[in-house]
C-alpha beads as a LAMMPS data file, in Angstrom:
LAMMPS data file: protein, C-alpha beads

377 atoms
376 bonds

1 atom types
1 bond types

-500.0 500.0 xlo xhi
-500.0 500.0 ylo yhi
-500.0 500.0 zlo zhi

Masses

1 110.0

Atoms # bond

1 1 1 40.814 -63.613 108.118
2 1 1 42.768 -60.423 107.424
3 1 1 45.831 -59.494 109.496
4 1 1 44.003 -56.628 111.196
5 1 1 41.077 -58.904 112.107
6 1 1 43.476 -61.478 113.588
7 1 1 45.262 -58.745 115.511
8 1 1 42.098 -57.398 117.130
9 1 1 40.693 -60.859 117.824
10 1 1 43.900 -61.668 119.675
11 1 1 43.782 -58.345 121.524
12 1 1 40.195 -58.752 122.730
13 1 1 40.673 -62.458 123.515
14 1 1 43.547 -61.439 125.789
15 1 1 41.288 -58.955 127.582
16 1 1 38.772 -61.788 128.163
17 1 1 41.403 -63.526 130.304
18 1 1 40.762 -60.858 132.931
19 1 1 37.122 -61.936 133.350
20 1 1 35.719 -64.468 135.794
21 1 1 32.066 -65.280 136.489
22 1 1 29.914 -65.655 139.568
23 1 1 26.453 -67.230 139.343
24 1 1 23.408 -65.483 140.731
25 1 1 20.554 -67.764 141.761
26 1 1 17.071 -67.351 140.346
27 1 1 15.179 -64.490 142.045
28 1 1 18.426 -62.913 143.261
29 1 1 18.145 -59.161 143.621
30 1 1 20.705 -56.523 142.661
31 1 1 20.052 -53.039 144.016
32 1 1 21.539 -49.719 143.061
33 1 1 20.040 -46.897 145.080
34 1 1 16.274 -47.210 144.761
35 1 1 16.561 -49.287 141.585
36 1 1 16.475 -53.058 141.552
37 1 1 17.033 -55.953 139.148
38 1 1 15.709 -59.468 139.882
39 1 1 16.961 -62.536 138.049
40 1 1 14.296 -64.841 136.599
41 1 1 16.778 -67.735 136.330
42 1 1 20.357 -68.533 137.270
43 1 1 22.571 -65.883 135.713
44 1 1 26.364 -65.928 135.430
45 1 1 27.582 -62.350 135.818
46 1 1 31.104 -61.276 134.841
47 1 1 33.619 -59.596 137.042
48 1 1 37.269 -58.944 136.436
49 1 1 39.599 -61.176 138.428
50 1 1 41.445 -58.342 140.178
51 1 1 38.149 -56.779 141.212
52 1 1 36.829 -60.143 142.459
53 1 1 39.865 -60.703 144.666
54 1 1 39.672 -57.165 146.008
55 1 1 35.960 -57.424 146.775
56 1 1 36.303 -60.754 148.568
57 1 1 39.049 -59.295 150.716
58 1 1 36.940 -56.251 151.543
59 1 1 33.570 -58.090 151.746
60 1 1 31.938 -55.154 150.030
61 1 1 28.224 -54.498 149.326
62 1 1 26.654 -57.424 147.444
63 1 1 27.673 -60.731 149.060
64 1 1 31.253 -59.550 148.858
65 1 1 30.901 -58.217 145.298
66 1 1 30.615 -54.493 144.597
67 1 1 27.797 -53.576 142.205
68 1 1 30.168 -51.211 140.372
69 1 1 32.480 -54.137 139.628
70 1 1 29.615 -56.252 138.281
71 1 1 28.703 -53.355 135.981
72 1 1 32.358 -53.033 134.967
73 1 1 32.467 -56.767 134.202
74 1 1 29.319 -56.559 132.071
75 1 1 30.736 -53.673 130.046
76 1 1 33.977 -55.603 129.617
77 1 1 32.134 -58.653 128.279
78 1 1 30.077 -56.483 125.925
79 1 1 33.324 -54.952 124.678
80 1 1 35.269 -58.166 124.141
81 1 1 32.468 -60.145 122.477
82 1 1 29.718 -58.613 120.348
83 1 1 27.176 -61.426 120.682
84 1 1 27.503 -62.897 124.167
85 1 1 24.951 -65.525 125.312
86 1 1 23.624 -63.354 128.121
87 1 1 23.876 -60.010 126.336
88 1 1 20.112 -59.419 126.490
89 1 1 19.989 -60.191 130.236
90 1 1 22.944 -57.878 130.916
91 1 1 21.327 -55.022 129.010
92 1 1 18.078 -55.607 130.952
93 1 1 20.061 -55.519 134.207
94 1 1 21.615 -52.168 133.285
95 1 1 18.234 -50.844 132.189
96 1 1 16.492 -51.883 135.419
97 1 1 19.260 -50.241 137.445
98 1 1 18.631 -47.082 135.393
99 1 1 22.135 -47.083 133.947
100 1 1 22.191 -45.420 130.526
101 1 1 25.121 -47.279 129.032
102 1 1 26.308 -44.668 126.510
103 1 1 26.818 -41.683 128.854
104 1 1 27.990 -44.023 131.637
105 1 1 30.694 -45.631 129.487
106 1 1 31.793 -42.287 128.050
107 1 1 32.102 -40.913 131.592
108 1 1 34.226 -43.925 132.598
109 1 1 36.501 -43.599 129.550
110 1 1 37.081 -39.926 130.372
111 1 1 38.181 -40.940 133.877
112 1 1 40.681 -43.617 132.758
113 1 1 44.299 -42.558 133.244
114 1 1 47.303 -43.636 131.155
115 1 1 47.443 -46.966 133.013
116 1 1 43.959 -47.874 131.764
117 1 1 44.278 -47.338 128.014
118 1 1 43.281 -50.964 127.319
119 1 1 40.168 -50.413 129.440
120 1 1 39.346 -47.354 127.339
121 1 1 39.549 -49.461 124.152
122 1 1 37.342 -52.245 125.560
123 1 1 34.811 -49.785 126.964
124 1 1 34.743 -47.967 123.630
125 1 1 34.201 -51.238 121.794
126 1 1 31.271 -52.035 124.094
127 1 1 29.579 -48.865 122.875
128 1 1 29.741 -49.771 119.180
129 1 1 28.797 -53.383 119.957
130 1 1 25.642 -52.246 121.726
131 1 1 24.707 -49.115 119.781
132 1 1 26.820 -47.952 116.857
133 1 1 26.196 -44.370 115.771
134 1 1 28.246 -41.244 115.064
135 1 1 28.846 -40.560 118.763
136 1 1 29.843 -44.084 119.842
137 1 1 31.977 -44.582 116.722
138 1 1 33.816 -41.344 117.541
139 1 1 34.374 -42.321 121.176
140 1 1 35.721 -45.745 120.183
141 1 1 37.931 -44.171 117.511
142 1 1 39.375 -41.782 120.088
143 1 1 40.160 -44.677 122.444
144 1 1 41.905 -46.540 119.611
145 1 1 43.888 -43.403 118.773
146 1 1 44.953 -43.137 122.398
147 1 1 46.142 -46.763 122.365
148 1 1 48.037 -46.122 119.128
149 1 1 49.888 -43.182 120.697
150 1 1 50.752 -45.284 123.750
151 1 1 52.113 -48.049 121.492
152 1 1 54.114 -45.534 119.478
153 1 1 55.650 -44.097 122.661
154 1 1 56.733 -47.650 123.555
155 1 1 58.255 -48.163 120.071
156 1 1 55.623 -50.777 119.165
157 1 1 55.296 -49.435 115.651
158 1 1 53.324 -52.276 114.056
159 1 1 50.903 -52.322 116.985
160 1 1 50.511 -48.544 116.768
161 1 1 49.645 -48.804 113.080
162 1 1 46.933 -51.420 113.675
163 1 1 45.266 -49.247 116.300
164 1 1 45.587 -46.055 114.273
165 1 1 44.229 -47.664 111.096
166 1 1 41.230 -48.980 113.048
167 1 1 40.787 -45.570 114.619
168 1 1 40.552 -43.936 111.190
169 1 1 37.939 -46.485 110.106
170 1 1 35.720 -45.470 113.028
171 1 1 36.308 -41.716 112.634
172 1 1 35.175 -42.156 109.025
173 1 1 32.200 -44.239 110.232
174 1 1 31.154 -41.342 112.448
175 1 1 30.925 -39.227 109.298
176 1 1 28.972 -41.958 107.524
177 1 1 26.351 -41.633 110.246
178 1 1 26.495 -37.828 110.361
179 1 1 28.342 -35.904 107.644
180 1 1 28.200 -32.743 109.790
181 1 1 30.111 -34.263 112.727
182 1 1 32.728 -31.534 113.232
183 1 1 34.921 -33.409 115.736
184 1 1 35.509 -36.267 113.298
185 1 1 36.630 -33.789 110.615
186 1 1 38.900 -32.185 113.217
187 1 1 40.600 -35.478 114.110
188 1 1 40.891 -36.741 110.536
189 1 1 42.479 -33.486 109.405
190 1 1 45.398 -34.067 111.782
191 1 1 45.687 -37.684 110.701
192 1 1 45.952 -36.832 107.003
193 1 1 48.338 -33.960 107.693
194 1 1 50.649 -36.279 109.652
195 1 1 50.475 -38.765 106.770
196 1 1 51.446 -36.010 104.311
197 1 1 48.069 -36.101 102.565
198 1 1 47.814 -32.347 102.687
199 1 1 45.023 -31.833 100.153
200 1 1 42.791 -34.262 102.015
201 1 1 43.676 -32.678 105.371
202 1 1 42.657 -29.284 104.049
203 1 1 39.349 -30.625 102.734
204 1 1 38.485 -32.195 106.104
205 1 1 39.445 -29.074 108.014
206 1 1 37.378 -26.871 105.730
207 1 1 34.413 -29.104 106.618
208 1 1 35.271 -28.719 110.296
209 1 1 35.217 -24.943 109.869
210 1 1 31.781 -25.206 108.279
211 1 1 30.141 -27.314 110.979
212 1 1 32.010 -26.648 114.242
213 1 1 30.500 -24.232 116.751
214 1 1 33.524 -24.190 119.083
215 1 1 35.266 -20.843 118.543
216 1 1 38.640 -21.865 119.984
217 1 1 38.769 -25.066 117.939
218 1 1 37.801 -23.206 114.770
219 1 1 40.534 -20.647 115.404
220 1 1 43.093 -23.415 115.955
221 1 1 42.198 -25.092 112.664
222 1 1 42.062 -21.802 110.780
223 1 1 45.743 -21.358 111.666
224 1 1 46.476 -24.959 110.674
225 1 1 44.893 -24.408 107.251
226 1 1 47.012 -21.287 106.689
227 1 1 50.195 -23.206 107.518
228 1 1 49.058 -26.062 105.298
229 1 1 48.832 -23.947 102.156
230 1 1 52.469 -24.467 101.109
231 1 1 52.169 -28.249 101.536
232 1 1 48.950 -28.348 99.517
233 1 1 50.753 -26.616 96.639
234 1 1 53.645 -29.064 96.985
235 1 1 51.320 -32.095 96.909
236 1 1 49.364 -30.690 93.960
237 1 1 52.593 -30.097 92.068
238 1 1 54.142 -33.503 92.642
239 1 1 50.853 -35.215 91.742
240 1 1 51.065 -33.535 88.330
241 1 1 54.629 -34.837 87.976
242 1 1 53.643 -38.367 88.957
243 1 1 50.669 -38.246 86.572
244 1 1 52.819 -37.455 83.525
245 1 1 52.153 -33.711 83.490
246 1 1 55.643 -32.483 84.453
247 1 1 55.280 -28.943 83.076
248 1 1 52.139 -28.303 85.146
249 1 1 54.040 -29.661 88.134
250 1 1 56.963 -27.311 87.513
251 1 1 54.649 -24.310 87.217
252 1 1 53.558 -24.953 90.824
253 1 1 56.796 -26.296 92.319
254 1 1 59.422 -23.888 90.943
255 1 1 58.047 -20.815 92.787
256 1 1 58.297 -22.833 96.002
257 1 1 61.984 -23.605 95.365
258 1 1 62.757 -19.871 95.547
259 1 1 61.559 -19.899 99.159
260 1 1 62.292 -23.479 100.280
261 1 1 65.583 -24.307 98.558
262 1 1 66.610 -26.613 101.432
263 1 1 63.531 -28.841 101.182
264 1 1 64.935 -31.974 99.578
265 1 1 61.542 -33.571 98.829
266 1 1 60.607 -30.492 96.803
267 1 1 63.916 -30.525 94.914
268 1 1 63.471 -34.226 94.172
269 1 1 60.139 -33.750 92.397
270 1 1 61.456 -30.756 90.462
271 1 1 64.340 -32.961 89.316
272 1 1 61.888 -35.703 88.399
273 1 1 59.832 -33.250 86.353
274 1 1 62.885 -32.071 84.429
275 1 1 63.985 -35.659 83.790
276 1 1 60.495 -36.437 82.443
277 1 1 60.862 -33.459 80.089
278 1 1 64.249 -34.711 78.879
279 1 1 66.118 -31.845 80.556
280 1 1 68.717 -34.197 81.980
281 1 1 71.429 -31.676 82.843
282 1 1 69.001 -29.564 84.884
283 1 1 67.546 -32.674 86.521
284 1 1 71.078 -33.875 87.325
285 1 1 71.771 -30.685 89.297
286 1 1 68.571 -31.001 91.290
287 1 1 69.262 -34.618 92.262
288 1 1 72.826 -33.703 93.242
289 1 1 71.431 -30.971 95.496
290 1 1 69.017 -33.460 97.048
291 1 1 71.980 -35.677 97.950
292 1 1 73.849 -32.726 99.481
293 1 1 70.892 -32.227 101.824
294 1 1 69.874 -35.873 102.337
295 1 1 73.008 -37.947 101.806
296 1 1 72.307 -41.481 100.607
297 1 1 68.674 -40.821 99.638
298 1 1 68.036 -43.941 97.578
299 1 1 65.439 -42.587 95.126
300 1 1 67.612 -39.570 94.365
301 1 1 70.647 -41.825 93.804
302 1 1 68.677 -43.932 91.344
303 1 1 67.241 -40.934 89.478
304 1 1 70.670 -39.309 89.310
305 1 1 72.072 -42.532 87.895
306 1 1 69.385 -42.545 85.187
307 1 1 70.209 -38.931 84.309
308 1 1 73.897 -39.857 84.012
309 1 1 72.908 -42.694 81.686
310 1 1 70.953 -40.318 79.455
311 1 1 73.935 -37.940 79.426
312 1 1 76.204 -40.881 78.443
313 1 1 78.124 -40.692 81.730
314 1 1 77.998 -44.451 82.064
315 1 1 80.888 -44.918 84.521
316 1 1 79.370 -42.369 86.917
317 1 1 75.969 -44.031 86.554
318 1 1 77.468 -47.464 87.277
319 1 1 79.089 -46.133 90.462
320 1 1 75.797 -44.655 91.663
321 1 1 73.925 -47.912 91.051
322 1 1 76.699 -49.786 92.874
323 1 1 76.234 -47.495 95.876
324 1 1 72.532 -48.316 95.846
325 1 1 73.143 -52.050 95.610
326 1 1 75.417 -51.825 98.632
327 1 1 72.287 -50.724 100.516
328 1 1 69.928 -53.232 98.879
329 1 1 71.655 -55.969 96.894
330 1 1 68.365 -57.582 95.792
331 1 1 66.791 -54.577 94.103
332 1 1 66.012 -55.929 90.630
333 1 1 65.336 -52.462 89.171
334 1 1 68.762 -51.160 90.208
335 1 1 70.427 -54.378 89.047
336 1 1 68.913 -53.791 85.598
337 1 1 70.054 -50.173 85.631
338 1 1 73.621 -51.180 86.459
339 1 1 73.501 -53.959 83.865
340 1 1 72.580 -51.351 81.240
341 1 1 75.499 -49.165 82.357
342 1 1 77.855 -52.149 82.155
343 1 1 76.515 -52.939 78.685
344 1 1 77.259 -49.425 77.439
345 1 1 80.847 -49.474 78.739
346 1 1 81.449 -52.900 77.244
347 1 1 81.591 -54.982 80.440
348 1 1 79.181 -57.613 79.168
349 1 1 80.064 -60.340 81.678
350 1 1 79.213 -58.047 84.579
351 1 1 76.029 -56.962 82.810
352 1 1 75.040 -60.600 82.291
353 1 1 75.653 -61.360 85.977
354 1 1 73.394 -58.478 87.100
355 1 1 70.656 -59.477 84.653
356 1 1 70.697 -63.102 85.768
357 1 1 70.385 -62.016 89.392
358 1 1 67.543 -59.620 88.519
359 1 1 65.667 -62.420 86.742
360 1 1 66.065 -64.738 89.733
361 1 1 64.399 -62.068 91.850
362 1 1 61.748 -61.197 89.256
363 1 1 61.550 -63.660 86.328
364 1 1 59.007 -61.466 84.504
365 1 1 61.053 -58.250 84.651
366 1 1 60.589 -56.774 81.169
367 1 1 63.711 -54.588 81.301
368 1 1 65.882 -57.483 82.466
369 1 1 64.541 -59.669 79.651
370 1 1 65.240 -56.922 77.113
371 1 1 68.824 -56.480 78.329
372 1 1 69.307 -60.261 78.238
373 1 1 68.101 -60.271 74.644
374 1 1 70.595 -57.524 73.752
375 1 1 73.413 -59.437 75.448
376 1 1 72.539 -62.604 73.525
377 1 1 72.521 -60.700 70.245

Bonds

1 1 1 2
2 1 2 3
3 1 3 4
4 1 4 5
5 1 5 6
6 1 6 7
7 1 7 8
8 1 8 9
9 1 9 10
10 1 10 11
11 1 11 12
12 1 12 13
13 1 13 14
14 1 14 15
15 1 15 16
16 1 16 17
17 1 17 18
18 1 18 19
19 1 19 20
20 1 20 21
21 1 21 22
22 1 22 23
23 1 23 24
24 1 24 25
25 1 25 26
26 1 26 27
27 1 27 28
28 1 28 29
29 1 29 30
30 1 30 31
31 1 31 32
32 1 32 33
33 1 33 34
34 1 34 35
35 1 35 36
36 1 36 37
37 1 37 38
38 1 38 39
39 1 39 40
40 1 40 41
41 1 41 42
42 1 42 43
43 1 43 44
44 1 44 45
45 1 45 46
46 1 46 47
47 1 47 48
48 1 48 49
49 1 49 50
50 1 50 51
51 1 51 52
52 1 52 53
53 1 53 54
54 1 54 55
55 1 55 56
56 1 56 57
57 1 57 58
58 1 58 59
59 1 59 60
60 1 60 61
61 1 61 62
62 1 62 63
63 1 63 64
64 1 64 65
65 1 65 66
66 1 66 67
67 1 67 68
68 1 68 69
69 1 69 70
70 1 70 71
71 1 71 72
72 1 72 73
73 1 73 74
74 1 74 75
75 1 75 76
76 1 76 77
77 1 77 78
78 1 78 79
79 1 79 80
80 1 80 81
81 1 81 82
82 1 82 83
83 1 83 84
84 1 84 85
85 1 85 86
86 1 86 87
87 1 87 88
88 1 88 89
89 1 89 90
90 1 90 91
91 1 91 92
92 1 92 93
93 1 93 94
94 1 94 95
95 1 95 96
96 1 96 97
97 1 97 98
98 1 98 99
99 1 99 100
100 1 100 101
101 1 101 102
102 1 102 103
103 1 103 104
104 1 104 105
105 1 105 106
106 1 106 107
107 1 107 108
108 1 108 109
109 1 109 110
110 1 110 111
111 1 111 112
112 1 112 113
113 1 113 114
114 1 114 115
115 1 115 116
116 1 116 117
117 1 117 118
118 1 118 119
119 1 119 120
120 1 120 121
121 1 121 122
122 1 122 123
123 1 123 124
124 1 124 125
125 1 125 126
126 1 126 127
127 1 127 128
128 1 128 129
129 1 129 130
130 1 130 131
131 1 131 132
132 1 132 133
133 1 133 134
134 1 134 135
135 1 135 136
136 1 136 137
137 1 137 138
138 1 138 139
139 1 139 140
140 1 140 141
141 1 141 142
142 1 142 143
143 1 143 144
144 1 144 145
145 1 145 146
146 1 146 147
147 1 147 148
148 1 148 149
149 1 149 150
150 1 150 151
151 1 151 152
152 1 152 153
153 1 153 154
154 1 154 155
155 1 155 156
156 1 156 157
157 1 157 158
158 1 158 159
159 1 159 160
160 1 160 161
161 1 161 162
162 1 162 163
163 1 163 164
164 1 164 165
165 1 165 166
166 1 166 167
167 1 167 168
168 1 168 169
169 1 169 170
170 1 170 171
171 1 171 172
172 1 172 173
173 1 173 174
174 1 174 175
175 1 175 176
176 1 176 177
177 1 177 178
178 1 178 179
179 1 179 180
180 1 180 181
181 1 181 182
182 1 182 183
183 1 183 184
184 1 184 185
185 1 185 186
186 1 186 187
187 1 187 188
188 1 188 189
189 1 189 190
190 1 190 191
191 1 191 192
192 1 192 193
193 1 193 194
194 1 194 195
195 1 195 196
196 1 196 197
197 1 197 198
198 1 198 199
199 1 199 200
200 1 200 201
201 1 201 202
202 1 202 203
203 1 203 204
204 1 204 205
205 1 205 206
206 1 206 207
207 1 207 208
208 1 208 209
209 1 209 210
210 1 210 211
211 1 211 212
212 1 212 213
213 1 213 214
214 1 214 215
215 1 215 216
216 1 216 217
217 1 217 218
218 1 218 219
219 1 219 220
220 1 220 221
221 1 221 222
222 1 222 223
223 1 223 224
224 1 224 225
225 1 225 226
226 1 226 227
227 1 227 228
228 1 228 229
229 1 229 230
230 1 230 231
231 1 231 232
232 1 232 233
233 1 233 234
234 1 234 235
235 1 235 236
236 1 236 237
237 1 237 238
238 1 238 239
239 1 239 240
240 1 240 241
241 1 241 242
242 1 242 243
243 1 243 244
244 1 244 245
245 1 245 246
246 1 246 247
247 1 247 248
248 1 248 249
249 1 249 250
250 1 250 251
251 1 251 252
252 1 252 253
253 1 253 254
254 1 254 255
255 1 255 256
256 1 256 257
257 1 257 258
258 1 258 259
259 1 259 260
260 1 260 261
261 1 261 262
262 1 262 263
263 1 263 264
264 1 264 265
265 1 265 266
266 1 266 267
267 1 267 268
268 1 268 269
269 1 269 270
270 1 270 271
271 1 271 272
272 1 272 273
273 1 273 274
274 1 274 275
275 1 275 276
276 1 276 277
277 1 277 278
278 1 278 279
279 1 279 280
280 1 280 281
281 1 281 282
282 1 282 283
283 1 283 284
284 1 284 285
285 1 285 286
286 1 286 287
287 1 287 288
288 1 288 289
289 1 289 290
290 1 290 291
291 1 291 292
292 1 292 293
293 1 293 294
294 1 294 295
295 1 295 296
296 1 296 297
297 1 297 298
298 1 298 299
299 1 299 300
300 1 300 301
301 1 301 302
302 1 302 303
303 1 303 304
304 1 304 305
305 1 305 306
306 1 306 307
307 1 307 308
308 1 308 309
309 1 309 310
310 1 310 311
311 1 311 312
312 1 312 313
313 1 313 314
314 1 314 315
315 1 315 316
316 1 316 317
317 1 317 318
318 1 318 319
319 1 319 320
320 1 320 321
321 1 321 322
322 1 322 323
323 1 323 324
324 1 324 325
325 1 325 326
326 1 326 327
327 1 327 328
328 1 328 329
329 1 329 330
330 1 330 331
331 1 331 332
332 1 332 333
333 1 333 334
334 1 334 335
335 1 335 336
336 1 336 337
337 1 337 338
338 1 338 339
339 1 339 340
340 1 340 341
341 1 341 342
342 1 342 343
343 1 343 344
344 1 344 345
345 1 345 346
346 1 346 347
347 1 347 348
348 1 348 349
349 1 349 350
350 1 350 351
351 1 351 352
352 1 352 353
353 1 353 354
354 1 354 355
355 1 355 356
356 1 356 357
357 1 357 358
358 1 358 359
359 1 359 360
360 1 360 361
361 1 361 362
362 1 362 363
363 1 363 364
364 1 364 365
365 1 365 366
366 1 366 367
367 1 367 368
368 1 368 369
369 1 369 370
370 1 370 371
371 1 371 372
372 1 372 373
373 1 373 374
374 1 374 375
375 1 375 376
376 1 376 377
């Protein structure tokens, strides 16, 4: 079982702890207005413990149990377990009472305040367990997103990620069912923007513009797309750099530097492009500027060290790699880089020590093995 599956099993199992059962005798009648359901055999019906205690104290409606709380209990069971033994009977009960589960559950979710976010998740899950389609997948995804935000506000970062990842799965499922579902495109656009996947965010929002009929929402996203343009260019440019096309990357990124000279991420990828082109002195300046803006940025320190190596500034390179190792002493890549610097300045014992440590961390490290071979020769 995957970690996410274990997480959600544990979450829904915990919600089950809130449920108790009362048994209705055969031929027992449940009425809601002019509608009635009659049991054809003994039927255990779920009710949440807090509701049961409250109803017994108040001696409300149905032998002390409020019909609304029985319905709530049924929805809770349907949400916490997809295939429950009495699922068919519960759905018949709701049908006979003329309760259309989808609009009813959506109405309930919309009424839940910030103290009932778990209820929103369970109710949303009941929808996809009973009838999964674009609408129910979207509603469940929105409930999961809400729970993720709550977890994030409480600094439960791992929990927030589980809920958000599951939310994205169901927003995407909504589009699998209906590829013109504008609200799903709307939500996913924000998700990808926040995750710095700007090209994908733009694509989703352009779809939202195509299919949405809400003027205010379309206007909101039109403005978002305009603001996104600079980030789309940035992402396009650095993808060229990362895909071994540094000159194409520079053609897109350098005009941005003229406007956004304080954006360290941008400067980093320009430096990386120049290093890939063998323009080490120019790259060196860019990485130094990154570190003026974002002091201690580990990737920039490492790249600057590599530039120093290529410019035969081995002592400066060694010092930069030492700074990095003070932050992460078990980084085999940086250990190899420092070992190479030590090798060039003739400190072979120190180089050997770094290489041996790198190989303990990663015995198959090709660079470490190559340096070890040079040391032995």
